N, C-alpha and C positions, 0 to 999 in steps of 0.2 A: 492656655499660653505665657512661654515665661519672659520675663523682664528682668533686664540690669537692675531695675531698682525699682523698689513698690517702696512710696511716703503713704504712712499711717496717719490720716487727718487731713484735712483741706481747708483748714483757717490759712490764714494768711502768710504764716510762717510754712507751713508746708506747702503752699501751694506755689510759691516763691523758690523755694529747695527746688520743687518738681521743675516748674519752668527753668531754671538754670541746668538743673540735670539731664532734661528731655536735649539739649545742645547733646550730649554726650553720651547719651545710650538709650534703649528702651523704658518707657518711665511711666508706671499707671501709681495714679493717685484713688484711693481710696477712705470715704467717707462714710460713718455710720449714721447719720443725718439725712435727711432728703434731700437737703440741700445747701452747698461750700458757705463757709463761713458762719454756721448757726450759732453758735457759743461767743466764745469771744471776741474773734474778730468783727461779730456783727454785735456786740453791745461795749464796741469801745468809746472813748469820748474826743479819741483822733485831733490829737494834738502832737505836733512836733515841737517837745521840748527839751533841748539838745544839754541841758544843764540838770536834769530830775534823773536818779538811779545812782547808781555805784559807778566808779570811774570805768569800769570795764565798761557798763551798758550806756556814759556818756562818751567813752571813743567809738564805741561800736554807732554809735547814734553820728557821732560827727562825718563818719564812714559813709553814714547814709544821706548824708546832705545831698551831695553830688547828684545822684540820685532822683532826690524826690525836685531839686532844681531844674535838672535837666533829664528827665527820662528818654528810653530808647523812641524814634519817632513813631514807630508801630505799636508802641504801648498805648499810645494816648491822644485824643485831639484836643483835649485842655489842662490845664495848670494843676498837678498835683498839690500844691500847696498854696493856700491864702493867707495871707499874713495876717495875723490878727492882733499879734502884741500879749505881753504876759505881765501881771502886776501883780507882785507877793506884798503881804500887807502883815507886818508886824504890829500884834494888838502891843497896847500900852502894858509896859514892863518886859515886852519880851523881843526887842529893838538889838539887842545882841546876835539873835539868831540869823538877820538879817548878812551878816557880815562873811560867812561861809559862799555866799553865791556871789556873792559882792565880790569876794576872790575870783570866781571862773570868770569874767570878764577877759574878756581877748576881741580882736579883731577879726567882725564878722557875726559876734554872737556878743554884743555888749549887753552888760547890767548895768542901769545907770541911777543912781539914788533921788528920790525924788521928793518932792514937802508936797502937805496933808492937800493942798490948795489943787497943785496938778495931779493928784491921785485922784482926788473929788470929779476931776474934770474929766478923767477918761472913765471914771466908775463912777457916776453920781447917783448911782443907788447904792453909796455905801453910806457910814454914819460917821462922820468925824470925829466923833469919841471914841470911837472904837480904830480910829489907827496913831501906834505909837510912830513907827516910821512905814517907809514903803521904797522899794524899785522896782525898776521896769524895763523889761527885754521885749524889745522892739522885734527881733527875731523869731518868735513862737508864731506858731501859726498853723491854722487848721488844713488836717490832711482828708484829701478827700476818699474816705476809705474803701467806698463800691467801687468805682473808678480803680482802684490800685488796684483790690480783688480782683478784678476784673478784668482790667491788662492783662493782671498775669495769668487769668483760665484761658482769654483770648492766645497768646503767645503760646502755652503749654498745648493745647491744641494744632497750633499752626507748626511748631516744631514736632508735630507725629505724637505727645505725650498724649493718655489716656484716663479720662474722669470717672469712676463710678461711684453713684450714692446708694446711701439705705444699704450698705453691707457694712455689720457690725460684725468684727473680726472674735471669733470665739476662741480659735485656736493656730497655734504658730511653733510649725516643727522645723529644725535645721537638721538635713541629711546629705551627704555627698555633696557639698557645698550651695547647696542652695535651699529656701527654705521656703515650706509651704502655707501658706496664707488660707486659713478656713473661715469661712463665715457659714448661718444658717443655709444660704441658696448658691455659694458660688464654693470654686476654690482656684487660689492663685497661684504663680510659682517667680521667686523672684533671688538675683543674685545676691542681693543688698535688701534691708529693711532702715528705712529712714523713719523712726518712732518720733512723729511730731504731732502727738494725738492732745494735747494738751493738760488738762485738769487729769489725762486719764491715761499720762505717758507711764505711769508705775504698772496703770494695773496691763496693759499692753506688753510691758516689758515681765509681768509676771507671767504673763500666757509663753513669752519666749522661754522662762528659764530663766532670767536673766534678773540680776536683786535690783532693786529700788534705787532710786536714787534722794530718797528720801520728800519727795515732791508733797508740798502742803500745798492744795487751794486752797484762794481765800475770796469770801465773798465781798464784793464791794458795792452797797446801794443807790439810786440817783433815783431824783426825781426830775419834774420838770413842771414849774409853776408859771403863771403871766407874769411878764414884766407890769412896770407901771403905766396908768393908760398913757400919761402927758409926757412920756420921755422915750424915745427912739434908741433902745439899746443894742441895735445890731451891730453896730460898729465898736461895742464897749469890749477891752481884753479880756482874757477870762484872766479870775483873783482866786492867789493862793492864800493861803493864812500860814504861816511859819506854827504857831503853839499847837495846830491842831490836824496839819495836814490836810483840812478839809477846803473845798474851790468849789465854783460858781462858772459857768460863760453862756454865753448868749446863745440860745437855740432856736435862728430866725429871731422871729419878736418877741420870744419868751424865754426864761432863766432854766437852764440845767444845773444843778446843784447836789453834792455829793459830801461828804463828812470824812471820806477818805478812807471810809473802812476796812479792812482788815480781816475779818473773822474765818478763823477755821475753819472748812466745812469738808464732807467727804465729796468728791468728782461727783456731779449732777447738774440737772438742768435748772439750773438754777433760779430762784425766787425772791423777789424780797423781802426783807423782814419787817413786818409793822411796826419794833420799836424801832427801829433804827429810821423808818421812815419820819415817825413822831416826831424822832429828835435831831433830824434834818431841817424839817421845816420848823420846831423851835430854833435850830442854828442860826438859819437864815434870815428869819425875822429878826434874828436879836441884831445881829451884826450887821442886815442893810435895812431900806428905806420900805422894801417889801411888805406886802401884808396880804393875807391870803385866805381864802377859806377850803378849797376847794387845792387837790394837787392834779393837773390835768394827766400826770402819765408817772408811773415808777418802774420799775426794773431792778436787774442788778448783775453784775457779770463774776466772772472767775478770774482772780489772777493766780500762779501757780509759781512756787519758792520754791527753793532750795535753800540750805541754810545760809551761803554765802549774798544771795541776793542777784547771783548775776547767772546768767543761760549756761545750758550744758549742751556742747555740741562736737560728738564726736563719736569714736566708735568707741562702743563698751569694752572693757576693760578684760573682761573675762569670756566673752561669747563671739564670735567671730562673724561678720558681718554683720552686727545690732549697731546701727547707728543713731544716736541722740540728737533730738533738736527739742530741746525741752526749757523749761523754768525759767520763762519769759520776763513774769513779773508786773506785767501789766504793762511792759512797753513794747510789746510782740509788734505792731502798725509801725513803729519806727524803726525798728532794729532790722524787717522783714528783709528789704532789698540788701543790706549786707551780710545779714547770717542764710541768706537763701544763697549767696555766694559762695560764704566761705563753707557752707554744710556740701557745696556743689565739688568744691576744690578738695575738701579735707574728704568726703566719701570715695571719690577717685586716687586719693593717695598722691593729693599734689598738695602742695605748698598752699598757706593761706595767699588771696587776694593781695597785689602790693598796696591798694589803700587801706587796707587791714593794718598791716605791717607798718604800712605809713605812721598808724596811730600808734603804735607802740604794742600791737596786740601779738600774741605768739598763740600758737594750737594749744601750749599746756594752760593757756588760762583758759583755754572754754571745755578743758576734758573733763570729764566726772573726777578723777583724780586729783584734781590742781590741788585740794586741800593739804596733800604733801608738798606743794611747791607753790609761793605764794606767788600772788599774781604778779608782774612787773610794769603791766601799764598806767601810764601818770595820764591823771585829767587836764594835762598842760599842752599835748601836741596840738598842732596848728593843724587845719583842716586839707 
């Protein structure tokens, strides 16, 4: 069967794009793994944090806020977001590092300076002597990633789209205006290929004879440990540290933590690094009142970047009908609603949706050749 659009990769961004495109043509979503969302989507810290990332990433996330607050009625039967709040700690001597974050405060996404006593009330497992200054972001929220992904998959099916799993692509050929996609046991044809293969996006491009975008997968290691036995931490905010990019947040009645490490690796089914686990456990016990001898769970995920740390969305400059949806740098969950709509518009040679243009985003800001044209998006547009 021929399709209008074949999307490679059933992570959240690929699934969102497939769902949006299914309203405009026939869609096939192809996943190499046995289940969709096995890699980055299934290993996300699952936070909506609108003040993180490059100015372009922040603008994309502001455009996503309306979807998260009011998803389509047929999408889900419960909220996508649960307010948690975010606390950013500047260790003694690093207080000045909070100024850039405070400057991003705006109506609806406020950032408040708070004193040490208030920070300790919000996150009582912190050590007072390790806090030089602190700010609070009440709008930071947990994302129900599973419900978000399932909502897109359900809507994709309702719109007539098709998902196939366990089909790892090993050849891509373009002739006569059609792509032929081959796996070890199947063959598909499509007019447009959407490359949403995550850390493997440059590998997929190479199969198609497309030059790479210089994608660098980076490993991030995380652990989960028990909280304090006499303290309920379930309502505690997520806590970031300015000097190290490390963070921790509640995971039920336990604590999930990461050093925010970004170790370049090859695209792979990534496993946690034992040395990073040891460093992380030591750091967590140094910065908090937690004391533990056993790590309940550890894992790692891949975050994929290009040189400017912003996503690449748009047709390739040299190869016809090959569309990039890649390099989301760990913010793919937050950006998925917006990038799904953006990809669906650009892949049909349409203008970007109005909510993106309202944030000052232009298609050239997303395309792979943007390094020759500085981005014009500014971080101070209103939602």
